Wavefront OBJ file of the C-alpha trace (Angstrom):
o trace
v 114.249 115.874 -30.949
v 110.993 114.387 -31.969
v 110.299 117.091 -34.757
v 113.880 116.651 -36.046
v 113.399 112.771 -36.194
v 110.154 113.236 -38.109
v 111.896 115.623 -40.529
v 114.662 113.289 -40.980
v 112.276 110.387 -41.744
v 110.650 112.314 -44.388
v 113.843 112.464 -46.485
v 115.477 109.273 -45.476
v 112.670 106.682 -44.779
v 112.767 104.920 -48.124
v 111.467 101.676 -49.471
v 113.248 100.317 -52.797
v 114.578 103.875 -53.098
v 111.200 105.633 -52.994
v 109.957 107.669 -50.014
v 107.240 105.807 -47.926
v 104.827 108.653 -48.390
v 104.350 108.045 -52.125
v 102.730 104.637 -51.427
v 99.872 106.435 -49.633
v 99.550 108.927 -52.513
v 99.314 106.002 -55.199
v 96.609 104.080 -53.113
v 94.887 107.387 -52.625
v 94.834 107.972 -56.281
v 93.672 104.453 -57.282
v 90.735 104.699 -54.801
v 89.777 108.064 -55.993
v 89.863 107.169 -59.653
v 87.855 104.020 -58.881
v 85.256 106.206 -57.163
v 85.097 108.736 -59.964
v 84.931 106.400 -62.842
v 82.807 103.709 -61.215
v 80.217 106.362 -60.338
v 80.368 107.989 -63.895
v 79.956 104.645 -65.641
v 76.378 104.050 -64.523
v 75.495 107.711 -64.387
v 73.713 108.173 -67.659
v 71.595 104.976 -66.994
v 70.769 106.375 -63.618
v 69.411 109.418 -65.142
v 67.381 107.505 -67.792
v 65.947 104.586 -65.727
v 65.890 105.750 -62.140
v 65.091 109.529 -62.626
v 62.988 108.709 -65.750
v 64.554 111.300 -67.932
v 64.761 110.964 -71.737
v 68.043 110.356 -73.679
v 68.619 114.123 -74.598
v 68.099 115.355 -71.054
v 70.240 112.474 -69.599
v 73.045 113.331 -72.075
v 72.697 117.074 -71.288
v 73.092 116.694 -67.509
v 75.784 114.049 -67.880
v 77.980 116.416 -70.055
v 77.229 119.432 -67.798
v 78.595 117.474 -64.798
v 81.812 116.305 -66.818
v 82.323 120.037 -67.874
v 82.092 121.061 -64.299
v 84.695 118.401 -63.330
v 87.034 119.904 -65.806
v 86.423 123.561 -64.880
v 87.072 123.236 -61.146
v 90.764 122.138 -61.527
v 91.621 125.864 -62.169
v 89.990 126.841 -58.898
v 91.748 124.020 -57.116
v 95.165 124.939 -58.392
v 94.778 128.656 -57.419
v 93.604 127.781 -53.930
v 96.363 125.220 -53.353
v 99.251 127.352 -54.691
v 98.018 130.752 -53.273
v 96.348 129.921 -49.884
v 96.007 126.470 -48.486
v 98.954 124.451 -50.047
v 98.469 121.217 -51.683
v 97.961 118.926 -48.583
v 95.198 120.824 -47.016
v 93.418 121.315 -50.421
v 93.465 117.687 -51.048
v 92.068 117.011 -47.609
v 89.427 119.597 -47.422
v 88.145 118.902 -51.068
v 88.251 115.142 -50.527
v 85.808 115.537 -47.622
v 83.519 117.511 -49.870
v 84.087 114.835 -52.634
v 83.071 112.027 -49.984
v 79.972 113.881 -48.865
v 78.911 114.193 -52.529
v 79.393 110.462 -53.182
v 77.369 109.630 -50.081
v 74.609 112.091 -50.985
v 74.342 110.669 -54.498
v 74.279 107.045 -53.174
v 71.437 108.135 -50.790
v 69.491 109.787 -53.708
v 69.522 106.292 -55.606
v 67.599 104.531 -52.612
v 64.118 104.372 -54.002
v 62.495 103.288 -50.731
v 63.151 106.608 -48.991
v 60.130 108.207 -50.764
v 58.172 105.046 -51.741
v 55.325 105.468 -49.237
v 52.927 103.062 -51.007
v 55.621 100.514 -51.545
v 54.996 100.010 -55.258
v 58.688 100.285 -56.246
v 58.338 103.832 -57.714
v 59.580 106.837 -55.714
v 56.551 109.027 -54.849
v 58.705 112.168 -54.540
v 61.005 112.219 -57.536
v 61.785 115.929 -56.933
v 63.626 114.934 -53.681
v 65.747 112.329 -55.569
v 66.559 114.779 -58.333
v 67.515 117.463 -55.797
v 69.762 115.150 -53.761
v 71.340 113.860 -57.075
v 72.089 117.363 -58.275
v 73.680 118.341 -54.905
v 75.715 115.188 -54.760
v 77.038 115.721 -58.375
v 77.889 119.395 -57.652
v 79.953 118.440 -54.545
v 81.613 115.700 -56.564
v 82.454 118.085 -59.378
v 84.006 120.474 -56.849
v 85.950 117.813 -55.041
v 87.212 115.745 -58.070
v 88.175 118.751 -59.978
v 89.711 120.632 -57.104
v 92.190 117.789 -56.120
v 92.829 116.785 -59.792
v 95.798 119.289 -60.291
v 97.212 118.788 -56.744
v 97.651 115.063 -56.154
v 100.237 114.456 -58.936
v 102.180 117.581 -58.134
v 101.926 116.738 -54.436
v 103.478 113.306 -55.293
v 106.279 114.962 -57.159
v 107.085 117.098 -54.113
v 107.991 114.030 -52.152
v 111.219 113.612 -54.150
v 114.530 115.528 -53.806
v 116.470 116.853 -56.723
v 118.846 113.874 -56.903
v 115.741 111.422 -57.168
v 114.925 112.388 -60.789
v 114.750 108.660 -61.789
v 112.458 107.744 -58.922
v 110.237 110.658 -59.693
v 109.902 109.553 -63.291
v 109.001 106.057 -62.177
v 106.567 107.340 -59.668
v 104.648 109.220 -62.379
v 104.414 105.991 -64.361
v 103.110 104.101 -61.388
v 100.794 106.848 -60.677
v 99.127 106.964 -64.107
v 99.074 103.212 -64.010
v 96.893 103.376 -60.860
v 94.664 105.751 -62.627
v 94.028 103.343 -65.460
v 93.793 100.358 -63.000
v 91.105 102.328 -60.946
v 89.305 103.216 -64.081
v 89.259 99.829 -65.683
v 88.305 97.833 -62.394
v 85.444 100.254 -61.552
v 83.980 100.249 -65.094
v 83.744 96.597 -64.840
v 82.598 96.146 -61.368
v 80.004 99.041 -60.754
v 77.697 97.894 -63.762
v 77.613 94.375 -62.260
v 76.521 96.000 -58.829
v 74.028 98.076 -60.668
v 72.540 95.085 -62.196
v 71.913 93.541 -58.744
v 68.440 93.820 -57.230
v 68.030 95.448 -53.811
v 65.435 97.257 -51.765
v 63.631 97.132 -48.428
v 59.938 96.775 -49.779
v 60.517 96.046 -53.538
v 63.422 94.814 -55.470
v 64.879 97.234 -57.942
v 68.126 97.553 -59.882
v 70.607 98.574 -57.233
v 71.968 102.064 -58.155
v 72.356 102.768 -54.566
v 74.991 99.947 -54.312
v 76.665 101.051 -57.540
v 77.116 104.563 -56.097
v 77.690 103.302 -52.542
v 80.774 101.223 -53.339
v 82.604 104.209 -55.009
v 81.608 106.368 -52.019
v 83.154 103.762 -49.636
v 86.344 103.858 -51.892
v 86.357 107.527 -51.549
v 86.309 107.234 -47.699
v 89.211 104.773 -47.881
v 91.021 107.102 -50.097
v 90.576 110.068 -47.652
v 91.696 107.838 -44.642
v 94.650 106.496 -46.424
v 95.797 109.962 -47.435
v 95.397 111.459 -43.829
v 97.411 108.410 -42.286
v 100.503 109.343 -44.264
v 100.270 112.942 -43.060
v 103.407 112.796 -40.880
v 105.534 111.479 -43.742
v 104.727 113.989 -46.367
v 107.025 116.850 -47.451
v 104.554 119.758 -47.414
v 105.804 122.740 -49.438
v 104.139 126.035 -48.428
v 102.092 127.904 -50.993
v 104.230 130.070 -53.142
v 101.791 131.969 -55.221
v 100.026 130.687 -58.341
v 101.665 131.413 -61.749
v 98.315 131.386 -63.439
v 97.240 134.536 -61.377
v 100.459 136.212 -62.378
v 99.864 135.403 -66.144
v 96.247 136.659 -65.943
v 97.413 139.963 -64.321
v 100.127 140.356 -66.897
v 97.668 139.942 -69.840
v 95.100 142.065 -68.125
v 97.614 144.868 -67.640
v 98.728 144.615 -71.413
v 95.140 144.886 -72.573
v 94.357 147.893 -70.249
v 97.454 149.587 -71.015
v 97.053 149.146 -74.805
v 93.545 150.514 -74.495
v 94.751 153.563 -72.587
v 97.408 154.236 -75.378
v 95.095 153.591 -78.291
v 95.530 157.116 -79.784
v 97.563 157.404 -83.034
v 100.275 159.573 -81.447
v 101.561 156.492 -79.362
v 104.028 154.323 -81.369
v 103.014 150.786 -82.174
v 104.781 147.849 -80.433
v 105.756 144.566 -81.948
v 103.465 142.304 -79.981
v 100.373 143.403 -77.983
v 101.908 141.871 -74.853
v 104.795 144.476 -75.017
v 102.373 146.900 -73.591
v 102.885 145.355 -70.205
v 106.614 146.222 -70.132
v 106.020 149.052 -67.850
v 105.044 146.747 -64.906
v 106.485 143.336 -65.734
v 109.977 142.112 -66.682
v 110.738 141.117 -70.230
v 111.430 137.443 -69.118
v 107.857 136.975 -67.853
v 106.390 138.701 -70.999
v 108.339 136.462 -73.275
v 107.174 133.403 -71.253
v 103.579 134.591 -71.596
v 104.061 134.985 -75.356
v 105.151 131.381 -75.674
v 102.137 130.260 -73.555
v 99.622 132.230 -75.696
v 100.955 130.782 -78.945
v 100.183 127.272 -77.697
v 96.807 128.351 -76.152
v 95.837 129.791 -79.542
v 96.270 126.330 -81.062
v 94.018 124.964 -78.303
v 90.980 126.855 -79.710
v 89.768 124.000 -82.113
v 90.445 121.225 -79.708
v 87.226 121.165 -77.706
v 85.519 119.616 -80.670
v 87.585 116.429 -80.218
v 86.404 116.069 -76.522
v 82.816 116.745 -77.597
v 83.013 113.446 -79.548
v 85.413 111.562 -77.114
v 83.201 111.987 -73.971
v 80.068 110.712 -75.639
v 81.388 107.271 -74.861
v 79.822 107.529 -71.521
v 76.460 108.893 -72.756
v 75.381 108.281 -76.391
v 77.405 105.226 -76.941
v 76.172 103.731 -73.678
v 72.706 104.460 -74.539
v 73.241 102.938 -77.895
v 74.414 99.626 -76.136
v 71.061 99.451 -74.270
v 69.371 98.361 -77.464
v 71.980 95.787 -78.522
v 72.739 92.260 -77.798
v 75.267 91.706 -74.931
v 75.472 88.026 -75.025
v 79.176 87.139 -75.435
v 78.727 83.324 -74.741
v 80.204 82.780 -71.275
v 79.843 86.575 -70.606
v 76.763 88.739 -70.471
v 77.951 92.273 -70.983
v 76.065 95.316 -69.379
v 75.685 98.285 -71.675
v 77.791 100.429 -69.294
v 80.478 97.710 -69.287
v 81.317 98.372 -72.836
v 83.210 101.533 -71.821
v 86.054 99.091 -70.365
v 87.127 98.688 -74.009
v 88.643 102.064 -73.850
v 91.103 101.640 -70.900
v 91.957 98.030 -72.228
v 92.828 99.414 -75.614
v 94.875 102.384 -74.139
v 96.946 99.952 -72.139
v 97.631 97.948 -75.386
v 97.893 100.918 -77.903
v 100.321 103.226 -75.987
v 103.308 100.952 -75.848
v 102.691 99.841 -79.566
v 102.528 103.523 -80.742
v 105.509 104.539 -78.819
v 107.760 101.508 -79.376
v 106.630 100.376 -82.787
v 104.648 102.726 -84.974
v 106.279 106.058 -84.331
v 110.006 104.698 -84.838
v 108.793 102.945 -87.945
v 107.426 106.334 -89.282
v 110.699 107.962 -88.407
v 112.698 105.299 -90.246
v 110.565 106.038 -93.271
v 111.840 109.691 -93.153
v 108.314 110.975 -92.630
v 108.212 114.176 -90.781
v 105.207 113.199 -88.316
v 105.368 116.378 -86.142
v 103.171 116.475 -82.959
v 100.687 118.856 -84.625
v 100.271 116.409 -87.548
v 99.628 113.476 -85.192
v 97.023 115.547 -83.368
v 95.313 116.162 -86.724
v 95.393 112.600 -87.507
v 93.955 111.817 -84.053
v 90.969 114.136 -84.814
v 90.344 112.272 -88.029
v 90.272 108.951 -86.222
v 87.708 110.344 -83.731
v 85.554 111.521 -86.623
v 85.823 108.023 -88.300
v 84.732 106.527 -84.870
v 81.473 108.523 -85.061
v 80.922 107.502 -88.641
v 81.313 103.793 -87.401
v 78.790 104.534 -84.671
v 76.411 106.022 -87.268
v 76.670 102.868 -89.402
v 75.994 100.745 -86.304
v 73.069 102.851 -85.465
v 71.544 102.524 -88.961
v 71.737 98.764 -88.602
v 70.052 98.956 -85.254
v 67.322 101.273 -86.554
v 66.500 98.639 -89.284
v 65.756 95.941 -86.616
v 63.767 98.299 -84.435
v 59.925 98.050 -84.557
v 58.014 100.822 -86.145
v 55.837 102.176 -83.395
v 52.744 104.232 -84.178
v 52.842 108.062 -84.311
v 50.497 110.205 -82.244
v 47.900 110.169 -84.966
v 47.993 106.342 -85.686
v 47.133 103.139 -84.004
v 48.460 99.534 -84.527
v 46.717 96.251 -84.192
v 47.744 92.546 -84.365
v 45.273 89.564 -84.555
v 45.804 86.259 -82.825
v 43.614 83.165 -83.626
v 43.056 81.218 -80.327
v 40.985 78.524 -82.238
v 42.147 75.114 -83.442
v 41.335 75.911 -86.930
v 42.283 78.443 -89.767
v 40.411 81.717 -90.016
v 39.967 84.128 -92.722
v 40.357 87.836 -91.484
v 39.715 91.090 -93.195
v 40.804 94.242 -91.552
v 40.371 97.435 -93.543
v 41.982 96.717 -96.846
v 44.100 93.850 -95.521
v 43.130 90.181 -96.065
v 44.941 87.284 -94.581
v 44.521 83.652 -93.253
v 45.473 83.012 -89.582
v 46.434 79.364 -88.774
v 45.497 77.753 -85.442
v 47.125 79.430 -82.502
v 48.964 81.762 -84.592
v 49.095 85.683 -85.209
v 49.806 87.833 -88.247
v 53.549 88.657 -88.522
v 53.453 92.475 -88.478
v 51.218 95.097 -86.873
v 48.637 96.749 -89.086
v 48.678 100.498 -88.889
v 45.439 102.725 -89.186
v 44.962 106.361 -88.791
v 41.131 106.109 -88.824
v 38.279 103.677 -88.029
v 38.245 100.486 -89.985
v 36.042 97.406 -90.520
v 36.914 94.015 -89.092
v 35.185 90.868 -90.514
v 35.864 87.202 -89.633
v 35.163 84.218 -91.939
v 33.327 86.497 -94.408
v 30.750 87.346 -91.766
v 29.141 90.725 -90.986
v 32.055 93.155 -90.021
v 32.257 95.509 -87.129
v 33.753 99.055 -87.049
v 36.785 99.406 -84.866
v 38.632 102.456 -83.786
v 42.195 102.401 -82.198
v 43.442 104.848 -79.629
v 45.978 107.253 -81.310
v 49.551 106.386 -80.430
v 48.637 102.814 -79.129
v 49.454 99.258 -79.966
v 46.888 96.507 -79.329
v 46.214 92.783 -79.859
v 42.798 91.277 -80.945
v 42.483 87.715 -79.810
v 39.718 85.993 -81.792
v 37.784 83.689 -79.550
v 34.865 81.323 -80.731
v 31.612 81.857 -78.842
v 28.933 79.247 -79.981
v 29.069 79.381 -83.781
v 30.312 82.958 -83.809
v 33.861 84.383 -83.630
v 34.497 87.417 -81.481
v 37.686 89.602 -81.212
v 38.746 90.637 -77.681
v 41.025 93.747 -77.656
v 44.054 94.067 -75.293
v 46.571 96.939 -75.064
v 50.274 96.146 -75.906
v 53.409 97.885 -74.814
v 54.333 100.616 -77.158
v 58.058 100.993 -76.661
v 60.956 98.558 -76.574
v 61.661 97.224 -73.098
v 64.357 99.065 -71.434
v 67.792 97.876 -70.012
v 67.710 94.706 -72.255
v 64.692 93.282 -70.254
v 61.940 91.040 -71.816
v 58.320 91.818 -71.504
v 56.280 88.587 -71.173
v 52.428 88.028 -70.686
v 50.101 84.932 -70.942
v 46.754 84.666 -72.609
v 44.418 81.941 -71.052
v 42.492 80.275 -73.791
v 41.110 77.635 -71.433
v 37.633 77.649 -70.150
v 38.860 77.815 -66.482
v 41.308 79.778 -64.416
v 45.033 79.252 -64.717
v 47.752 80.212 -62.287
v 51.153 81.092 -63.803
v 54.049 81.206 -61.121
v 53.990 83.996 -58.539
v 54.649 86.857 -61.047
v 51.456 86.523 -63.168
v 49.008 85.120 -60.517
v 45.597 83.809 -61.413
v 44.558 84.428 -65.154
v 40.800 84.238 -65.887
v 39.412 82.306 -68.878
v 39.887 84.092 -72.171
v 41.802 86.961 -70.528
v 45.297 88.419 -70.826
v 47.817 88.832 -68.017
v 49.642 91.985 -67.484
v 53.330 92.210 -68.682
v 56.125 91.115 -66.483
v 59.775 91.844 -67.163
v 62.467 89.073 -67.152
v 66.146 89.310 -67.717
v 68.176 87.652 -70.475
v 68.749 83.918 -70.130
v 66.713 80.806 -69.676
v 63.366 81.484 -67.871
v 60.953 78.844 -66.389
v 57.153 79.406 -65.900
v 55.025 77.099 -63.862
v 51.563 76.698 -65.251
v 48.773 75.293 -63.015
v 45.216 74.499 -63.880
v 42.457 72.341 -62.411
v 43.788 69.343 -64.350
v 47.374 69.580 -63.222
v 50.549 71.423 -63.700
v 53.755 71.738 -65.708
v 56.916 73.934 -66.196
v 57.426 75.892 -69.428
v 60.897 77.021 -70.326
v 62.065 79.766 -72.686
v 65.324 81.210 -73.648
v 65.111 85.043 -73.706
v 67.371 87.512 -75.465
v 67.615 91.310 -74.906
v 64.672 93.859 -75.345
v 61.949 91.403 -76.696
v 58.243 91.108 -76.021
v 56.290 87.854 -76.221
v 52.588 86.822 -75.717
v 52.478 83.111 -74.634
v 49.180 81.398 -75.498
v 47.713 78.662 -73.326
v 45.375 77.142 -75.886
v 41.988 75.371 -75.331
v 43.863 72.105 -76.019
v 46.160 72.665 -73.265
v 44.453 70.357 -70.887
v 44.941 67.265 -73.129
v 48.660 67.967 -73.139
v 49.439 68.237 -69.410
v 51.211 64.856 -69.507
v 53.553 66.065 -72.185
v 56.086 68.934 -72.030
v 54.538 72.398 -71.941
v 56.633 73.423 -74.945
v 54.457 71.150 -77.236
v 51.281 73.003 -76.247
v 52.007 76.610 -75.334
v 52.418 78.730 -78.414
v 54.730 81.928 -78.604
v 53.620 85.042 -80.423
v 56.341 87.659 -81.000
v 55.311 91.175 -80.257
v 58.708 92.910 -80.417
v 61.762 90.982 -81.624
v 64.882 90.767 -79.425
v 68.010 93.016 -80.026
v 69.931 91.243 -82.910
v 72.727 93.723 -83.402
v 75.613 92.565 -81.248
v 77.535 94.803 -78.764
v 80.699 93.582 -80.590
v 79.890 95.890 -83.353
v 80.762 98.724 -81.066
v 84.421 97.571 -80.794
v 85.529 99.093 -83.943
v 84.174 102.549 -83.114
v 85.895 102.193 -79.629
v 89.132 101.142 -81.271
v 89.029 104.051 -83.576
v 88.197 106.504 -80.782
v 90.935 105.080 -78.493
v 93.482 105.229 -81.346
v 92.444 108.794 -81.835
v 92.873 109.470 -78.057
v 96.351 108.098 -77.922
v 97.468 110.087 -80.977
v 95.748 113.200 -80.099
v 95.675 113.378 -76.185
v 99.051 111.952 -75.288
v 100.780 114.041 -78.243
v 99.004 117.068 -77.321
v 100.202 117.027 -73.747
v 103.722 116.196 -74.969
v 103.674 119.137 -77.494
v 102.404 121.607 -74.906
v 104.951 120.702 -72.428
v 107.724 121.094 -74.979
v 106.641 124.459 -76.162
v 105.930 125.939 -72.787
v 108.445 127.525 -70.254
v 109.327 125.272 -67.338
v 107.368 127.391 -64.773
v 104.188 127.609 -66.877
v 103.374 124.150 -67.576
v 100.481 124.284 -65.120
v 98.914 127.093 -67.155
v 98.842 124.881 -70.167
v 97.611 122.015 -68.054
v 94.598 124.177 -67.076
v 94.140 125.306 -70.614
v 94.087 121.601 -71.637
v 91.374 120.779 -69.070
v 89.433 123.783 -70.046
v 89.217 122.337 -73.674
v 87.699 119.274 -72.283
v 85.197 121.223 -70.320
v 84.131 123.431 -73.347
v 83.908 120.093 -75.371
v 81.357 118.692 -73.055
v 79.431 122.164 -73.229
v 79.300 121.766 -76.912
v 77.632 118.383 -76.603
v 74.885 119.625 -74.360
v 74.243 122.613 -76.588
v 73.955 120.390 -79.630
v 71.807 117.780 -77.814
v 69.342 120.430 -76.757
v 69.458 122.604 -80.070
v 69.586 119.933 -82.693
v 66.231 118.626 -83.868
v 67.395 115.577 -85.676
v 64.932 112.705 -85.296
v 67.506 109.972 -86.103
v 70.386 109.315 -83.792
v 72.713 108.243 -86.649
v 72.261 111.639 -88.214
v 73.441 113.282 -85.046
v 76.532 111.132 -85.233
v 77.196 112.198 -88.750
v 76.750 115.775 -87.657
v 79.444 115.574 -84.979
v 81.805 113.768 -87.233
v 81.251 116.457 -89.969
v 81.903 119.242 -87.463
v 85.131 117.638 -86.216
v 86.411 117.170 -89.924
v 85.780 120.920 -90.449
v 87.585 121.783 -87.215
v 90.284 119.271 -88.133
v 90.999 121.258 -91.384
v 90.952 124.521 -89.484
v 93.500 123.083 -87.028
v 95.708 121.732 -89.818
v 95.750 125.283 -91.383
v 96.752 126.893 -87.990
v 99.311 124.186 -87.425
v 100.925 124.751 -90.885
v 101.966 128.296 -89.789
v 103.254 127.375 -86.323
v 106.863 127.511 -85.804
v 108.428 125.195 -83.171
v 110.433 126.908 -80.498
v 112.893 125.758 -77.649
v 111.591 127.590 -74.507
v 114.904 126.811 -72.679
v 116.974 128.582 -75.192
v 114.657 131.721 -75.160
v 114.831 131.760 -71.415
v 118.607 131.383 -71.501
v 118.857 134.474 -73.722
v 117.140 136.653 -71.030
v 119.294 135.034 -68.300
v 122.639 135.820 -70.140
v 121.935 139.386 -71.062
v 124.945 141.716 -70.904
v 125.201 143.456 -67.565
v 126.278 146.715 -69.378
v 122.974 146.560 -71.420
v 121.123 146.313 -68.147
v 123.150 149.192 -66.702
v 122.468 151.203 -69.962
v 118.949 150.700 -69.543
v 119.051 151.688 -65.859
v 121.011 155.024 -66.865
v 118.450 155.532 -69.677
v 115.648 155.256 -67.213
v 117.330 157.590 -64.753
v 117.955 160.133 -67.464
v 114.367 159.909 -68.512
v 113.426 160.550 -64.954
v 115.837 163.510 -64.820
v 114.753 164.835 -68.061
v 111.150 164.570 -66.887
v 111.872 166.394 -63.707
v 113.865 169.123 -65.562
v 111.023 169.688 -67.864
v 108.520 169.763 -65.019
v 110.685 172.579 -63.246
v 110.912 174.391 -66.511
v 107.063 174.300 -66.855
v 106.634 175.391 -63.407
v 108.913 178.450 -64.064
v 107.031 179.369 -67.150
v 103.759 179.059 -65.190
v 105.282 181.331 -62.514
v 106.679 183.957 -65.056
v 103.254 183.974 -66.842
v 101.481 184.645 -63.514
v 104.034 187.486 -62.641
v 103.439 189.199 -66.030
v 99.689 189.014 -65.590
v 99.978 190.506 -62.071
v 102.167 193.451 -63.525
v 99.664 194.178 -66.289
v 96.720 194.114 -63.801
v 98.560 196.566 -61.503
v 99.232 198.914 -64.421
v 95.580 198.906 -65.493
v 94.580 199.874 -61.922
l 1 2 3 4 5 6 7 8 9 10 11 12 13 14 15 16 17 18 19 20 21 22 23 24 25 26 27 28 29 30 31 32 33 34 35 36 37 38 39 40 41 42 43 44 45 46 47 48 49 50 51 52 53 54 55 56 57 58 59 60 61 62 63 64 65 66 67 68 69 70 71 72 73 74 75 76 77 78 79 80 81 82 83 84 85 86 87 88 89 90 91 92 93 94 95 96 97 98 99 100 101 102 103 104 105 106 107 108 109 110 111 112 113 114 115 116 117 118 119 120 121 122 123 124 125 126 127 128 129 130 131 132 133 134 135 136 137 138 139 140 141 142 143 144 145 146 147 148 149 150 151 152 153 154 155 156 157 158 159 160 161 162 163 164 165 166 167 168 169 170 171 172 173 174 175 176 177 178 179 180 181 182 183 184 185 186 187 188 189 190 191 192 193 194 195 196 197 198 199 200 201 202 203 204 205 206 207 208 209 210 211 212 213 214 215 216 217 218 219 220 221 222 223 224 225 226 227 228 229 230 231 232 233 234 235 236 237 238 239 240 241 242 243 244 245 246 247 248 249 250 251 252 253 254 255 256 257 258 259 260 261 262 263 264 265 266 267 268 269 270 271 272 273 274 275 276 277 278 279 280 281 282 283 284 285 286 287 288 289 290 291 292 293 294 295 296 297 298 299 300 301 302 303 304 305 306 307 308 309 310 311 312 313 314 315 316 317 318 319 320 321 322 323 324 325 326 327 328 329 330 331 332 333 334 335 336 337 338 339 340 341 342 343 344 345 346 347 348 349 350 351 352 353 354 355 356 357 358 359 360 361 362 363 364 365 366 367 368 369 370 371 372 373 374 375 376 377 378 379 380 381 382 383 384 385 386 387 388 389 390 391 392 393 394 395 396 397 398 399 400 401 402 403 404 405 406 407 408 409 410 411 412 413 414 415 416 417 418 419 420 421 422 423 424 425 426 427 428 429 430 431 432 433 434 435 436 437 438 439 440 441 442 443 444 445 446 447 448 449 450 451 452 453 454 455 456 457 458 459 460 461 462 463 464 465 466 467 468 469 470 471 472 473 474 475 476 477 478 479 480 481 482 483 484 485 486 487 488 489 490 491 492 493 494 495 496 497 498 499 500 501 502 503 504 505 506 507 508 509 510 511 512 513 514 515 516 517 518 519 520 521 522 523 524 525 526 527 528 529 530 531 532 533 534 535 536 537 538 539 540 541 542 543 544 545 546 547 548 549 550 551 552 553 554 555 556 557 558 559 560 561 562 563 564 565 566 567 568 569 570 571 572 573 574 575 576 577 578 579 580 581 582 583 584 585 586 587 588 589 590 591 592 593 594 595 596 597 598 599 600 601 602 603 604 605 606 607 608 609 610 611 612 613 614 615 616 617 618 619 620 621 622 623 624 625 626 627 628 629 630 631 632 633 634 635 636 637 638 639 640 641 642 643 644 645 646 647 648 649 650 651 652 653 654 655 656 657 658 659 660 661 662 663 664 665 666 667 668 669 670 671 672 673 674 675 676 677 678 679 680 681 682 683 684 685 686 687 688 689 690 691 692 693 694 695 696 697 698 699 700 701 702 703 704 705 706 707 708 709 710 711 712 713 714 715 716 717 718 719 720 721 722 723 724 725 726 727 728 729 730
């Protein structure tokens, strides 16, 4: 009774015509996609800024992880269809997935190994090991359940619910995009928060912890609906059968490689001895499509760099959009937003318009155009990078040193450094750093010069202070790289004759001395300056990625009654980022346009050209092209020795254009087929022909048996003759 009632509910408990169970599946998918894309959005910045890896290593590990995420679905599909079934596979691998997210979140807590409480982990190896373990578990989990969830949702519908099933898949993919869009907006905001037990740092643990919590919710929601699901038992995986059929054909062909064996029309025909002709014909159809997949990884090699190279590019750009301050990793949200806008425009407007113009815009031609759009996106990225490079400061090489001079006196000074001569006004600095690769002479006010040597690879500032009637330069080391994550490096020079206290960040600054650098985020910043004569508050608007030296001049005491801004002087060490993040929108638009034309069309083409029972094989092949594309990125990132990032973008674009022409050539010779018609031909074969083949097979068997008996008699007669001869000789 109770089991029958539960079974009845599985088929009859409907809401708006849909089984109740699919609502659990949609919520599960939304939470899982939020978890995955949220974690992935901040991953490359976690590598760069928390684990302190350089751009190339960060890019390499990022794409290795993505490649694993697209390799494991094949394993998940085989396990689900051959052993565990979809439900158990989703549950077990979701547990693995959740553990991976939790481990990754724990790895981002800097306090767990910060024994001296200075804000920097003391045992970075521990954090790296935990991160890699977490990412490995996530790759196994997300990849393993990827081919199961959508198919499991489809299993909840009966044959007469075709319309509802179609609507479910639309809602299902909407939940994927919704989870992706929301997480890509939210997790960078969480990352930008500061948290910590002993010291406040950017909160990567929160940015990973929230996706981990969503994954726990996803697992719980899915398990709650367990009693309402229709769970089809595993029926064997078609991929395994396809692989075995191909392997047998290759092995059989190798056995019969001698010239006396007649050739067959297709190399797959060598599997006819073991497999039926329908399966062989279906495998042939699949192989024709898989052959066209060979050039496709190059597209994904460019596409997936939105989360690595393009995000790193955004870190050295200006993210001030007025009322919004965009984080570098939030620029990835442009992709899902544009997808939601472009898909209906392409399907409802552009493609019908092209069809009305009598242009034969076949799926393979669309895919070719999509690849060209991706190449154009990388050319646009290269142009943006060239503009960024022009605004970047030129830092010294390992054999050079750079120096800047600041005049702290209330009068102009004549300065000669090496071959450079210039005049410094009161409380000003020379505009650009001077570069030297050997010792040079410094003379002030045409006085006797002094020989100065700069440390190789360093940047420094010489502050000229008057001592009696003489002028003396004091040397201070500057930062030699642009501040990371859009922060601003600020320091103060105290030109007063007494100590000055600047807020709690800088503390007490001695007379004629320089404070250390303190990092501040973009926006209006206030500094409280206190001296023996009084105090005031100095305000400055900061951009992204700049460095300033703020001079408290000797005349500062007389200006305490006025605003600080009239007395404190600003010297720019590194200019703020001036290229706006909005300039990335064209490259995102071109890439998303390429994705819509390439990816959506590619899946549609593959499904139309494959037998109904082998669509999963082509789905696995499609995911494999994504994995190989990410492997291409990590190979090029490690192997290429290009100094300029724009050159790497052009390299990728050029490779894709070459691959695009190869794909167009292959597509030109492709003949479109109707798999249903081909399968129908085998289903409607003449029974007499089958009987004829059966009789032929029996006759062949009989003929073989007769020949064997004849051979046995010959062997027996020969033995008898030999025995008679032997007896005669005796």
